[in-house]
mmCIF file of the N, C-alpha and C atoms, coordinates in Angstrom:
data_MODEL
# 
_entry.id   MODEL 
# 
loop_
_atom_site.group_PDB 
_atom_site.id 
_atom_site.type_symbol 
_atom_site.label_atom_id 
_atom_site.label_alt_id 
_atom_site.label_comp_id 
_atom_site.label_asym_id 
_atom_site.label_entity_id 
_atom_site.label_seq_id 
_atom_site.pdbx_PDB_ins_code 
_atom_site.Cartn_x 
_atom_site.Cartn_y 
_atom_site.Cartn_z 
_atom_site.occupancy 
_atom_site.B_iso_or_equiv 
_atom_site.pdbx_formal_charge 
_atom_site.auth_seq_id 
_atom_site.auth_comp_id 
_atom_site.auth_asym_id 
_atom_site.auth_atom_id 
_atom_site.pdbx_PDB_model_num 
ATOM 1   N N  . UNK A 1 1  ? 102.032 76.394 138.317 1.00 0.00 ? 1  UNK A N  1 
ATOM 2   C CA . UNK A 1 1  ? 101.955 75.413 139.361 1.00 0.00 ? 1  UNK A CA 1 
ATOM 3   C C  . UNK A 1 1  ? 100.492 75.112 139.625 1.00 0.00 ? 1  UNK A C  1 
ATOM 4   N N  . UNK A 1 2  ? 100.177 73.866 139.861 1.00 0.00 ? 2  UNK A N  1 
ATOM 5   C CA . UNK A 1 2  ? 98.837  73.448 140.227 1.00 0.00 ? 2  UNK A CA 1 
ATOM 6   C C  . UNK A 1 2  ? 98.877  72.906 141.642 1.00 0.00 ? 2  UNK A C  1 
ATOM 7   N N  . UNK A 1 3  ? 97.925  73.316 142.438 1.00 0.00 ? 3  UNK A N  1 
ATOM 8   C CA . UNK A 1 3  ? 97.812  72.833 143.815 1.00 0.00 ? 3  UNK A CA 1 
ATOM 9   C C  . UNK A 1 3  ? 96.480  72.119 143.944 1.00 0.00 ? 3  UNK A C  1 
ATOM 10  N N  . UNK A 1 4  ? 96.498  70.914 144.484 1.00 0.00 ? 4  UNK A N  1 
ATOM 11  C CA . UNK A 1 4  ? 95.268  70.153 144.697 1.00 0.00 ? 4  UNK A CA 1 
ATOM 12  C C  . UNK A 1 4  ? 95.086  69.911 146.194 1.00 0.00 ? 4  UNK A C  1 
ATOM 13  N N  . UNK A 1 5  ? 93.875  70.113 146.652 1.00 0.00 ? 5  UNK A N  1 
ATOM 14  C CA . UNK A 1 5  ? 93.527  69.832 148.038 1.00 0.00 ? 5  UNK A CA 1 
ATOM 15  C C  . UNK A 1 5  ? 92.299  68.950 148.044 1.00 0.00 ? 5  UNK A C  1 
ATOM 16  N N  . UNK A 1 6  ? 92.271  68.008 148.958 1.00 0.00 ? 6  UNK A N  1 
ATOM 17  C CA . UNK A 1 6  ? 91.118  67.134 149.086 1.00 0.00 ? 6  UNK A CA 1 
ATOM 18  C C  . UNK A 1 6  ? 90.613  67.260 150.517 1.00 0.00 ? 6  UNK A C  1 
ATOM 19  N N  . UNK A 1 7  ? 89.345  67.590 150.639 1.00 0.00 ? 7  UNK A N  1 
ATOM 20  C CA . UNK A 1 7  ? 88.725  67.737 151.957 1.00 0.00 ? 7  UNK A CA 1 
ATOM 21  C C  . UNK A 1 7  ? 87.527  66.802 152.037 1.00 0.00 ? 7  UNK A C  1 
ATOM 22  N N  . UNK A 1 8  ? 87.360  66.120 153.169 1.00 0.00 ? 8  UNK A N  1 
ATOM 23  C CA . UNK A 1 8  ? 86.263  65.165 153.299 1.00 0.00 ? 8  UNK A CA 1 
ATOM 24  C C  . UNK A 1 8  ? 84.887  65.808 153.455 1.00 0.00 ? 8  UNK A C  1 
ATOM 25  N N  . UNK A 1 9  ? 84.868  67.110 153.787 1.00 0.00 ? 9  UNK A N  1 
ATOM 26  C CA . UNK A 1 9  ? 83.591  67.777 154.007 1.00 0.00 ? 9  UNK A CA 1 
ATOM 27  C C  . UNK A 1 9  ? 83.791  69.294 153.870 1.00 0.00 ? 9  UNK A C  1 
ATOM 28  N N  . UNK A 1 10 ? 82.712  70.037 153.656 1.00 0.00 ? 10 UNK A N  1 
ATOM 29  C CA . UNK A 1 10 ? 82.830  71.497 153.532 1.00 0.00 ? 10 UNK A CA 1 
ATOM 30  C C  . UNK A 1 10 ? 83.449  72.155 154.769 1.00 0.00 ? 10 UNK A C  1 
ATOM 31  N N  . UNK A 1 11 ? 83.175  71.600 155.934 1.00 0.00 ? 11 UNK A N  1 
ATOM 32  C CA . UNK A 1 11 ? 83.713  72.182 157.168 1.00 0.00 ? 11 UNK A CA 1 
ATOM 33  C C  . UNK A 1 11 ? 85.237  72.098 157.213 1.00 0.00 ? 11 UNK A C  1 
ATOM 34  N N  . UNK A 1 12 ? 85.795  71.026 156.689 1.00 0.00 ? 12 UNK A N  1 
ATOM 35  C CA . UNK A 1 12 ? 87.251  70.882 156.636 1.00 0.00 ? 12 UNK A CA 1 
ATOM 36  C C  . UNK A 1 12 ? 87.868  71.953 155.749 1.00 0.00 ? 12 UNK A C  1 
ATOM 37  N N  . UNK A 1 13 ? 87.248  72.210 154.606 1.00 0.00 ? 13 UNK A N  1 
ATOM 38  C CA . UNK A 1 13 ? 87.725  73.264 153.705 1.00 0.00 ? 13 UNK A CA 1 
ATOM 39  C C  . UNK A 1 13 ? 87.618  74.627 154.376 1.00 0.00 ? 13 UNK A C  1 
ATOM 40  N N  . UNK A 1 14 ? 86.501  74.892 155.044 1.00 0.00 ? 14 UNK A N  1 
ATOM 41  C CA . UNK A 1 14 ? 86.327  76.169 155.736 1.00 0.00 ? 14 UNK A CA 1 
ATOM 42  C C  . UNK A 1 14 ? 87.396  76.357 156.795 1.00 0.00 ? 14 UNK A C  1 
ATOM 43  N N  . UNK A 1 15 ? 87.690  75.304 157.548 1.00 0.00 ? 15 UNK A N  1 
ATOM 44  C CA . UNK A 1 15 ? 88.723  75.375 158.590 1.00 0.00 ? 15 UNK A CA 1 
ATOM 45  C C  . UNK A 1 15 ? 90.090  75.686 157.971 1.00 0.00 ? 15 UNK A C  1 
ATOM 46  N N  . UNK A 1 16 ? 90.410  75.008 156.883 1.00 0.00 ? 16 UNK A N  1 
ATOM 47  C CA . UNK A 1 16 ? 91.688  75.252 156.202 1.00 0.00 ? 16 UNK A CA 1 
ATOM 48  C C  . UNK A 1 16 ? 91.796  76.711 155.766 1.00 0.00 ? 16 UNK A C  1 
ATOM 49  N N  . UNK A 1 17 ? 90.745  77.225 155.153 1.00 0.00 ? 17 UNK A N  1 
ATOM 50  C CA . UNK A 1 17 ? 90.773  78.599 154.666 1.00 0.00 ? 17 UNK A CA 1 
ATOM 51  C C  . UNK A 1 17 ? 90.863  79.604 155.815 1.00 0.00 ? 17 UNK A C  1 
ATOM 52  N N  . UNK A 1 18 ? 90.244  79.306 156.940 1.00 0.00 ? 18 UNK A N  1 
ATOM 53  C CA . UNK A 1 18 ? 90.306  80.193 158.100 1.00 0.00 ? 18 UNK A CA 1 
ATOM 54  C C  . UNK A 1 18 ? 91.715  80.226 158.685 1.00 0.00 ? 18 UNK A C  1 
ATOM 55  N N  . UNK A 1 19 ? 92.326  79.068 158.804 1.00 0.00 ? 19 UNK A N  1 
ATOM 56  C CA . UNK A 1 19 ? 93.664  78.981 159.383 1.00 0.00 ? 19 UNK A CA 1 
ATOM 57  C C  . UNK A 1 19 ? 94.718  79.531 158.431 1.00 0.00 ? 19 UNK A C  1 
ATOM 58  N N  . UNK A 1 20 ? 94.609  79.195 157.154 1.00 0.00 ? 20 UNK A N  1 
ATOM 59  C CA . UNK A 1 20 ? 95.636  79.582 156.183 1.00 0.00 ? 20 UNK A CA 1 
ATOM 60  C C  . UNK A 1 20 ? 95.430  80.979 155.606 1.00 0.00 ? 20 UNK A C  1 
ATOM 61  N N  . UNK A 1 21 ? 94.234  81.540 155.753 1.00 0.00 ? 21 UNK A N  1 
ATOM 62  C CA . UNK A 1 21 ? 93.928  82.846 155.169 1.00 0.00 ? 21 UNK A CA 1 
ATOM 63  C C  . UNK A 1 21 ? 94.952  83.924 155.446 1.00 0.00 ? 21 UNK A C  1 
ATOM 64  N N  . UNK A 1 22 ? 95.356  84.132 156.689 1.00 0.00 ? 22 UNK A N  1 
ATOM 65  C CA . UNK A 1 22 ? 96.352  85.169 156.968 1.00 0.00 ? 22 UNK A CA 1 
ATOM 66  C C  . UNK A 1 22 ? 97.705  84.922 156.288 1.00 0.00 ? 22 UNK A C  1 
ATOM 67  N N  . UNK A 1 23 ? 98.033  83.661 156.042 1.00 0.00 ? 23 UNK A N  1 
ATOM 68  C CA . UNK A 1 23 ? 99.301  83.325 155.388 1.00 0.00 ? 23 UNK A CA 1 
ATOM 69  C C  . UNK A 1 23 ? 99.286  83.779 153.930 1.00 0.00 ? 23 UNK A C  1 
ATOM 70  N N  . UNK A 1 24 ? 98.127  83.683 153.261 1.00 0.00 ? 24 UNK A N  1 
ATOM 71  C CA . UNK A 1 24 ? 98.030  84.080 151.854 1.00 0.00 ? 24 UNK A CA 1 
ATOM 72  C C  . UNK A 1 24 ? 98.441  85.539 151.664 1.00 0.00 ? 24 UNK A C  1 
ATOM 73  N N  . UNK A 1 25 ? 98.078  86.378 152.595 1.00 0.00 ? 25 UNK A N  1 
ATOM 74  C CA . UNK A 1 25 ? 98.388  87.812 152.476 1.00 0.00 ? 25 UNK A CA 1 
ATOM 75  C C  . UNK A 1 25 ? 99.888  88.078 152.440 1.00 0.00 ? 25 UNK A C  1 
ATOM 76  N N  . UNK A 1 26 ? 100.672 87.228 153.093 1.00 0.00 ? 26 UNK A N  1 
ATOM 77  C CA . UNK A 1 26 ? 102.125 87.426 153.153 1.00 0.00 ? 26 UNK A CA 1 
ATOM 78  C C  . UNK A 1 26 ? 102.795 87.338 151.785 1.00 0.00 ? 26 UNK A C  1 
ATOM 79  N N  . UNK A 1 27 ? 102.261 86.522 150.915 1.00 0.00 ? 27 UNK A N  1 
ATOM 80  C CA . UNK A 1 27 ? 102.913 86.348 149.612 1.00 0.00 ? 27 UNK A CA 1 
ATOM 81  C C  . UNK A 1 27 ? 102.021 86.747 148.439 1.00 0.00 ? 27 UNK A C  1 
ATOM 82  N N  . UNK A 1 28 ? 101.014 87.555 148.681 1.00 0.00 ? 28 UNK A N  1 
ATOM 83  C CA . UNK A 1 28 ? 100.086 87.966 147.631 1.00 0.00 ? 28 UNK A CA 1 
ATOM 84  C C  . UNK A 1 28 ? 100.797 88.698 146.493 1.00 0.00 ? 28 UNK A C  1 
ATOM 85  N N  . UNK A 1 29 ? 101.842 89.448 146.791 1.00 0.00 ? 29 UNK A N  1 
ATOM 86  C CA . UNK A 1 29 ? 102.540 90.195 145.744 1.00 0.00 ? 29 UNK A CA 1 
ATOM 87  C C  . UNK A 1 29 ? 103.542 89.334 144.979 1.00 0.00 ? 29 UNK A C  1 
ATOM 88  N N  . UNK A 1 30 ? 103.711 88.078 145.349 1.00 0.00 ? 30 UNK A N  1 
ATOM 89  C CA . UNK A 1 30 ? 104.680 87.200 144.701 1.00 0.00 ? 30 UNK A CA 1 
ATOM 90  C C  . UNK A 1 30 ? 104.074 86.286 143.640 1.00 0.00 ? 30 UNK A C  1 
ATOM 91  N N  . UNK A 1 31 ? 102.761 86.237 143.547 1.00 0.00 ? 31 UNK A N  1 
ATOM 92  C CA . UNK A 1 31 ? 102.139 85.346 142.570 1.00 0.00 ? 31 UNK A CA 1 
ATOM 93  C C  . UNK A 1 31 ? 100.817 85.908 142.091 1.00 0.00 ? 31 UNK A C  1 
ATOM 94  N N  . UNK A 1 32 ? 100.353 85.328 141.006 1.00 0.00 ? 32 UNK A N  1 
ATOM 95  C CA . UNK A 1 32 ? 99.037  85.671 140.471 1.00 0.00 ? 32 UNK A CA 1 
ATOM 96  C C  . UNK A 1 32 ? 98.254  84.385 140.301 1.00 0.00 ? 32 UNK A C  1 
ATOM 97  N N  . UNK A 1 33 ? 97.176  84.270 141.027 1.00 0.00 ? 33 UNK A N  1 
ATOM 98  C CA . UNK A 1 33 ? 96.306  83.111 140.934 1.00 0.00 ? 33 UNK A CA 1 
ATOM 99  C C  . UNK A 1 33 ? 95.510  83.228 139.646 1.00 0.00 ? 33 UNK A C  1 
ATOM 100 N N  . UNK A 1 34 ? 95.439  82.150 138.886 1.00 0.00 ? 34 UNK A N  1 
ATOM 101 C CA . UNK A 1 34 ? 94.758  82.178 137.597 1.00 0.00 ? 34 UNK A CA 1 
ATOM 102 C C  . UNK A 1 34 ? 93.310  81.712 137.706 1.00 0.00 ? 34 UNK A C  1 
ATOM 103 N N  . UNK A 1 35 ? 93.080  80.667 138.519 1.00 0.00 ? 35 UNK A N  1 
ATOM 104 C CA . UNK A 1 35 ? 91.740  80.095 138.581 1.00 0.00 ? 35 UNK A CA 1 
ATOM 105 C C  . UNK A 1 35 ? 91.632  79.178 139.788 1.00 0.00 ? 35 UNK A C  1 
ATOM 106 N N  . UNK A 1 36 ? 90.446  79.111 140.351 1.00 0.00 ? 36 UNK A N  1 
ATOM 107 C CA . UNK A 1 36 ? 90.157  78.175 141.431 1.00 0.00 ? 36 UNK A CA 1 
ATOM 108 C C  . UNK A 1 36 ? 89.030  77.273 140.947 1.00 0.00 ? 36 UNK A C  1 
ATOM 109 N N  . UNK A 1 37 ? 89.296  75.972 140.897 1.00 0.00 ? 37 UNK A N  1 
ATOM 110 C CA . UNK A 1 37 ? 88.276  74.996 140.517 1.00 0.00 ? 37 UNK A CA 1 
ATOM 111 C C  . UNK A 1 37 ? 87.893  74.200 141.750 1.00 0.00 ? 37 UNK A C  1 
ATOM 112 N N  . UNK A 1 38 ? 86.607  74.146 142.025 1.00 0.00 ? 38 UNK A N  1 
ATOM 113 C CA . UNK A 1 38 ? 86.094  73.406 143.173 1.00 0.00 ? 38 UNK A CA 1 
ATOM 114 C C  . UNK A 1 38 ? 85.194  72.298 142.634 1.00 0.00 ? 38 UNK A C  1 
ATOM 115 N N  . UNK A 1 39 ? 85.458  71.073 143.062 1.00 0.00 ? 39 UNK A N  1 
ATOM 116 C CA . UNK A 1 39 ? 84.661  69.934 142.630 1.00 0.00 ? 39 UNK A CA 1 
ATOM 117 C C  . UNK A 1 39 ? 83.825  69.460 143.811 1.00 0.00 ? 39 UNK A C  1 
ATOM 118 N N  . UNK A 1 40 ? 82.518  69.529 143.677 1.00 0.00 ? 40 UNK A N  1 
ATOM 119 C CA . UNK A 1 40 ? 81.619  69.197 144.768 1.00 0.00 ? 40 UNK A CA 1 
ATOM 120 C C  . UNK A 1 40 ? 80.866  70.442 145.201 1.00 0.00 ? 40 UNK A C  1 
ATOM 121 N N  . UNK A 1 41 ? 80.301  70.393 146.397 1.00 0.00 ? 41 UNK A N  1 
ATOM 122 C CA . UNK A 1 41 ? 79.508  71.515 146.906 1.00 0.00 ? 41 UNK A CA 1 
ATOM 123 C C  . UNK A 1 41 ? 80.153  72.096 148.148 1.00 0.00 ? 41 UNK A C  1 
ATOM 124 N N  . UNK A 1 42 ? 80.843  73.211 147.996 1.00 0.00 ? 42 UNK A N  1 
ATOM 125 C CA . UNK A 1 42 ? 81.397  73.850 149.190 1.00 0.00 ? 42 UNK A CA 1 
ATOM 126 C C  . UNK A 1 42 ? 80.287  74.555 149.954 1.00 0.00 ? 42 UNK A C  1 
ATOM 127 N N  . UNK A 1 43 ? 80.479  74.755 151.220 1.00 0.00 ? 43 UNK A N  1 
ATOM 128 C CA . UNK A 1 43 ? 79.525  75.533 151.993 1.00 0.00 ? 43 UNK A CA 1 
ATOM 129 C C  . UNK A 1 43 ? 79.615  76.995 151.584 1.00 0.00 ? 43 UNK A C  1 
ATOM 130 N N  . UNK A 1 44 ? 78.600  77.767 151.925 1.00 0.00 ? 44 UNK A N  1 
ATOM 131 C CA . UNK A 1 44 ? 78.582  79.190 151.572 1.00 0.00 ? 44 UNK A CA 1 
ATOM 132 C C  . UNK A 1 44 ? 79.763  79.938 152.187 1.00 0.00 ? 44 UNK A C  1 
ATOM 133 N N  . UNK A 1 45 ? 80.119  79.587 153.426 1.00 0.00 ? 45 UNK A N  1 
ATOM 134 C CA . UNK A 1 45 ? 81.254  80.257 154.078 1.00 0.00 ? 45 UNK A CA 1 
ATOM 135 C C  . UNK A 1 45 ? 82.550  79.972 153.332 1.00 0.00 ? 45 UNK A C  1 
ATOM 136 N N  . UNK A 1 46 ? 82.763  78.724 152.934 1.00 0.00 ? 46 UNK A N  1 
ATOM 137 C CA . UNK A 1 46 ? 83.977  78.356 152.199 1.00 0.00 ? 46 UNK A CA 1 
ATOM 138 C C  . UNK A 1 46 ? 84.015  79.043 150.836 1.00 0.00 ? 46 UNK A C  1 
ATOM 139 N N  . UNK A 1 47 ? 82.890  79.098 150.165 1.00 0.00 ? 47 UNK A N  1 
ATOM 140 C CA . UNK A 1 47 ? 82.831  79.754 148.857 1.00 0.00 ? 47 UNK A CA 1 
ATOM 141 C C  . UNK A 1 47 ? 83.174  81.231 148.981 1.00 0.00 ? 47 UNK A C  1 
ATOM 142 N N  . UNK A 1 48 ? 82.663  81.872 150.007 1.00 0.00 ? 48 UNK A N  1 
ATOM 143 C CA . UNK A 1 48 ? 82.972  83.279 150.246 1.00 0.00 ? 48 UNK A CA 1 
ATOM 144 C C  . UNK A 1 48 ? 84.465  83.458 150.529 1.00 0.00 ? 48 UNK A C  1 
ATOM 145 N N  . UNK A 1 49 ? 85.048  82.565 151.326 1.00 0.00 ? 49 UNK A N  1 
ATOM 146 C CA . UNK A 1 49 ? 86.473  82.642 151.638 1.00 0.00 ? 49 UNK A CA 1 
ATOM 147 C C  . UNK A 1 49 ? 87.321  82.422 150.387 1.00 0.00 ? 49 UNK A C  1 
ATOM 148 N N  . UNK A 1 50 ? 86.928  81.477 149.538 1.00 0.00 ? 50 UNK A N  1 
ATOM 149 C CA . UNK A 1 50 ? 87.690  81.224 148.306 1.00 0.00 ? 50 UNK A CA 1 
ATOM 150 C C  . UNK A 1 50 ? 87.616  82.413 147.359 1.00 0.00 ? 50 UNK A C  1 
ATOM 151 N N  . UNK A 1 51 ? 86.462  83.033 147.268 1.00 0.00 ? 51 UNK A N  1 
ATOM 152 C CA . UNK A 1 51 ? 86.343  84.220 146.412 1.00 0.00 ? 51 UNK A CA 1 
ATOM 153 C C  . UNK A 1 51 ? 87.209  85.359 146.936 1.00 0.00 ? 51 UNK A C  1 
ATOM 154 N N  . UNK A 1 52 ? 87.275  85.502 148.236 1.00 0.00 ? 52 UNK A N  1 
ATOM 155 C CA . UNK A 1 52 ? 88.121  86.526 148.847 1.00 0.00 ? 52 UNK A CA 1 
ATOM 156 C C  . UNK A 1 52 ? 89.588  86.239 148.567 1.00 0.00 ? 52 UNK A C  1 
ATOM 157 N N  . UNK A 1 53 ? 89.989  84.986 148.709 1.00 0.00 ? 53 UNK A N  1 
ATOM 158 C CA . UNK A 1 53 ? 91.369  84.576 148.416 1.00 0.00 ? 53 UNK A CA 1 
ATOM 159 C C  . UNK A 1 53 ? 91.684  84.827 146.945 1.00 0.00 ? 53 UNK A C  1 
ATOM 160 N N  . UNK A 1 54 ? 90.771  84.471 146.053 1.00 0.00 ? 54 UNK A N  1 
ATOM 161 C CA . UNK A 1 54 ? 90.984  84.662 144.622 1.00 0.00 ? 54 UNK A CA 1 
ATOM 162 C C  . UNK A 1 54 ? 91.132  86.134 144.275 1.00 0.00 ? 54 UNK A C  1 
ATOM 163 N N  . UNK A 1 55 ? 90.370  86.977 144.933 1.00 0.00 ? 55 UNK A N  1 
ATOM 164 C CA . UNK A 1 55 ? 90.477  88.417 144.690 1.00 0.00 ? 55 UNK A CA 1 
ATOM 165 C C  . UNK A 1 55 ? 91.822  88.943 145.179 1.00 0.00 ? 55 UNK A C  1 
ATOM 166 N N  . UNK A 1 56 ? 92.260  88.488 146.329 1.00 0.00 ? 56 UNK A N  1 
ATOM 167 C CA . UNK A 1 56 ? 93.536  88.917 146.893 1.00 0.00 ? 56 UNK A CA 1 
ATOM 168 C C  . UNK A 1 56 ? 94.710  88.497 146.023 1.00 0.00 ? 56 UNK A C  1 
ATOM 169 N N  . UNK A 1 57 ? 94.625  87.301 145.445 1.00 0.00 ? 57 UNK A N  1 
ATOM 170 C CA . UNK A 1 57 ? 95.759  86.744 144.698 1.00 0.00 ? 57 UNK A CA 1 
ATOM 171 C C  . UNK A 1 57 ? 95.622  86.864 143.187 1.00 0.00 ? 57 UNK A C  1 
ATOM 172 N N  . UNK A 1 58 ? 94.889  87.835 142.703 1.00 0.00 ? 58 UNK A N  1 
ATOM 173 C CA . UNK A 1 58 ? 94.847  88.051 141.262 1.00 0.00 ? 58 UNK A CA 1 
ATOM 174 C C  . UNK A 1 58 ? 93.474  88.230 140.681 1.00 0.00 ? 58 UNK A C  1 
ATOM 175 N N  . UNK A 1 59 ? 92.459  88.318 141.527 1.00 0.00 ? 59 UNK A N  1 
ATOM 176 C CA . UNK A 1 59 ? 91.082  88.523 141.073 1.00 0.00 ? 59 UNK A CA 1 
ATOM 177 C C  . UNK A 1 59 ? 90.664  87.474 140.043 1.00 0.00 ? 59 UNK A C  1 
ATOM 178 N N  . UNK A 1 60 ? 91.002  86.227 140.319 1.00 0.00 ? 60 UNK A N  1 
ATOM 179 C CA . UNK A 1 60 ? 90.698  85.139 139.399 1.00 0.00 ? 60 UNK A CA 1 
ATOM 180 C C  . UNK A 1 60 ? 89.308  84.560 139.663 1.00 0.00 ? 60 UNK A C  1 
ATOM 181 N N  . UNK A 1 61 ? 88.764  83.850 138.671 1.00 0.00 ? 61 UNK A N  1 
ATOM 182 C CA . UNK A 1 61 ? 87.435  83.263 138.861 1.00 0.00 ? 61 UNK A CA 1 
ATOM 183 C C  . UNK A 1 61 ? 87.465  82.049 139.779 1.00 0.00 ? 61 UNK A C  1 
ATOM 184 N N  . UNK A 1 62 ? 86.379  81.842 140.496 1.00 0.00 ? 62 UNK A N  1 
ATOM 185 C CA . UNK A 1 62 ? 86.166  80.637 141.291 1.00 0.00 ? 62 UNK A CA 1 
ATOM 186 C C  . UNK A 1 62 ? 85.060  79.865 140.586 1.00 0.00 ? 62 UNK A C  1 
ATOM 187 N N  . UNK A 1 63 ? 85.390  78.670 140.093 1.00 0.00 ? 63 UNK A N  1 
ATOM 188 C CA . UNK A 1 63 ? 84.449  77.868 139.318 1.00 0.00 ? 63 UNK A CA 1 
ATOM 189 C C  . UNK A 1 63 ? 84.075  76.630 140.117 1.00 0.00 ? 63 UNK A C  1 
ATOM 190 N N  . UNK A 1 64 ? 82.782  76.442 140.355 1.00 0.00 ? 64 UNK A N  1 
ATOM 191 C CA . UNK A 1 64 ? 82.295  75.283 141.091 1.00 0.00 ? 64 UNK A CA 1 
ATOM 192 C C  . UNK A 1 64 ? 81.750  74.266 140.097 1.00 0.00 ? 64 UNK A C  1 
ATOM 193 N N  . UNK A 1 65 ? 82.273  73.040 140.158 1.00 0.00 ? 65 UNK A N  1 
ATOM 194 C CA . UNK A 1 65 ? 81.849  71.946 139.291 1.00 0.00 ? 65 UNK A CA 1 
ATOM 195 C C  . UNK A 1 65 ? 81.013  70.979 140.129 1.00 0.00 ? 65 UNK A C  1 
ATOM 196 N N  . UNK A 1 66 ? 79.778  70.774 139.743 1.00 0.00 ? 66 UNK A N  1 
ATOM 197 C CA . UNK A 1 66 ? 78.912  69.831 140.445 1.00 0.00 ? 66 UNK A CA 1 
ATOM 198 C C  . UNK A 1 66 ? 79.441  68.411 140.227 1.00 0.00 ? 66 UNK A C  1 
ATOM 199 N N  . UNK A 1 67 ? 79.171  67.558 141.180 1.00 0.00 ? 67 UNK A N  1 
ATOM 200 C CA . UNK A 1 67 ? 79.567  66.157 141.038 1.00 0.00 ? 67 UNK A CA 1 
ATOM 201 C C  . UNK A 1 67 ? 78.679  65.463 140.017 1.00 0.00 ? 67 UNK A C  1 
ATOM 202 N N  . UNK A 1 68 ? 79.290  64.621 139.196 1.00 0.00 ? 68 UNK A N  1 
ATOM 203 C CA . UNK A 1 68 ? 78.566  63.850 138.189 1.00 0.00 ? 68 UNK A CA 1 
ATOM 204 C C  . UNK A 1 68 ? 79.020  62.403 138.278 1.00 0.00 ? 68 UNK A C  1 
ATOM 205 N N  . UNK A 1 69 ? 78.196  61.510 137.807 1.00 0.00 ? 69 UNK A N  1 
ATOM 206 C CA . UNK A 1 69 ? 78.595  60.116 137.737 1.00 0.00 ? 69 UNK A CA 1 
ATOM 207 C C  . UNK A 1 69 ? 78.131  59.540 136.419 1.00 0.00 ? 69 UNK A C  1 
ATOM 208 N N  . UNK A 1 70 ? 78.774  58.472 136.008 1.00 0.00 ? 70 UNK A N  1 
ATOM 209 C CA . UNK A 1 70 ? 78.393  57.817 134.771 1.00 0.00 ? 70 UNK A CA 1 
ATOM 210 C C  . UNK A 1 70 ? 79.246  58.267 133.601 1.00 0.00 ? 70 UNK A C  1 
ATOM 211 N N  . UNK A 1 71 ? 78.844  57.834 132.424 1.00 0.00 ? 71 UNK A N  1 
ATOM 212 C CA . UNK A 1 71 ? 79.586  58.125 131.205 1.00 0.00 ? 71 UNK A CA 1 
ATOM 213 C C  . UNK A 1 71 ? 78.637  58.718 130.171 1.00 0.00 ? 71 UNK A C  1 
ATOM 214 N N  . UNK A 1 72 ? 79.185  59.491 129.279 1.00 0.00 ? 72 UNK A N  1 
ATOM 215 C CA . UNK A 1 72 ? 78.408  59.984 128.148 1.00 0.00 ? 72 UNK A CA 1 
ATOM 216 C C  . UNK A 1 72 ? 79.262  59.855 126.906 1.00 0.00 ? 72 UNK A C  1 
ATOM 217 N N  . UNK A 1 73 ? 78.630  59.696 125.791 1.00 0.00 ? 73 UNK A N  1 
ATOM 218 C CA . UNK A 1 73 ? 79.341  59.573 124.521 1.00 0.00 ? 73 UNK A CA 1 
ATOM 219 C C  . UNK A 1 73 ? 78.756  60.540 123.526 1.00 0.00 ? 73 UNK A C  1 
ATOM 220 N N  . UNK A 1 74 ? 79.611  61.072 122.701 1.00 0.00 ? 74 UNK A N  1 
ATOM 221 C CA . UNK A 1 74 ? 79.158  61.947 121.625 1.00 0.00 ? 74 UNK A CA 1 
ATOM 222 C C  . UNK A 1 74 ? 78.395  61.097 120.610 1.00 0.00 ? 74 UNK A C  1 
ATOM 223 N N  . UNK A 1 75 ? 77.346  61.657 120.030 1.00 0.00 ? 75 UNK A N  1 
ATOM 224 C CA . UNK A 1 75 ? 76.495  60.919 119.095 1.00 0.00 ? 75 UNK A CA 1 
ATOM 225 C C  . UNK A 1 75 ? 77.269  60.424 117.866 1.00 0.00 ? 75 UNK A C  1 
ATOM 226 N N  . UNK A 1 76 ? 78.266  61.191 117.433 1.00 0.00 ? 76 UNK A N  1 
ATOM 227 C CA . UNK A 1 76 ? 79.009  60.811 116.233 1.00 0.00 ? 76 UNK A CA 1 
ATOM 228 C C  . UNK A 1 76 ? 80.328  60.122 116.570 1.00 0.00 ? 76 UNK A C  1 
ATOM 229 N N  . UNK A 1 77 ? 80.492  59.647 117.776 1.00 0.00 ? 77 UNK A N  1 
ATOM 230 C CA . UNK A 1 77 ? 81.725  58.970 118.187 1.00 0.00 ? 77 UNK A CA 1 
ATOM 231 C C  . UNK A 1 77 ? 81.797  57.606 117.532 1.00 0.00 ? 77 UNK A C  1 
ATOM 232 N N  . UNK A 1 78 ? 82.965  57.199 117.013 1.00 0.00 ? 78 UNK A N  1 
ATOM 233 C CA . UNK A 1 78 ? 83.105  55.869 116.417 1.00 0.00 ? 78 UNK A CA 1 
ATOM 234 C C  . UNK A 1 78 ? 82.777  54.745 117.407 1.00 0.00 ? 78 UNK A C  1 
ATOM 235 N N  . UNK A 1 79 ? 83.017  54.990 118.684 1.00 0.00 ? 79 UNK A N  1 
ATOM 236 C CA . UNK A 1 79 ? 82.761  53.962 119.698 1.00 0.00 ? 79 UNK A CA 1 
ATOM 237 C C  . UNK A 1 79 ? 81.278  53.803 119.994 1.00 0.00 ? 79 UNK A C  1 
ATOM 238 N N  . UNK A 1 80 ? 80.456  54.765 119.567 1.00 0.00 ? 80 UNK A N  1 
ATOM 239 C CA . UNK A 1 80 ? 79.029  54.692 119.889 1.00 0.00 ? 80 UNK A CA 1 
ATOM 240 C C  . UNK A 1 80 ? 78.234  53.883 118.886 1.00 0.00 ? 80 UNK A C  1 
ATOM 241 N N  . UNK A 1 81 ? 78.841  53.446 117.815 1.00 0.00 ? 81 UNK A N  1 
ATOM 242 C CA . UNK A 1 81 ? 78.093  52.734 116.786 1.00 0.00 ? 81 UNK A CA 1 
ATOM 243 C C  . UNK A 1 81 ? 78.344  51.334 116.875 1.00 0.00 ? 81 UNK A C  1 
# 
């Protein structure tokens, strides 16, 4: 299962994790979290909370992806010539 959440700011994510954190403990033995992907820049508090959640639900990695814009092409791509 994949779960996607969209937050307008780091504070919104931190609030969600603070409110929902105790709920995660209730079902920790029912699932194994594989990976947490974060797109953008979470605040330090949110990152710490996500790492704690990941450890509780399977000790999975938390991967932060910086925001990027634009396009890139491989040098040997047929479309680049």
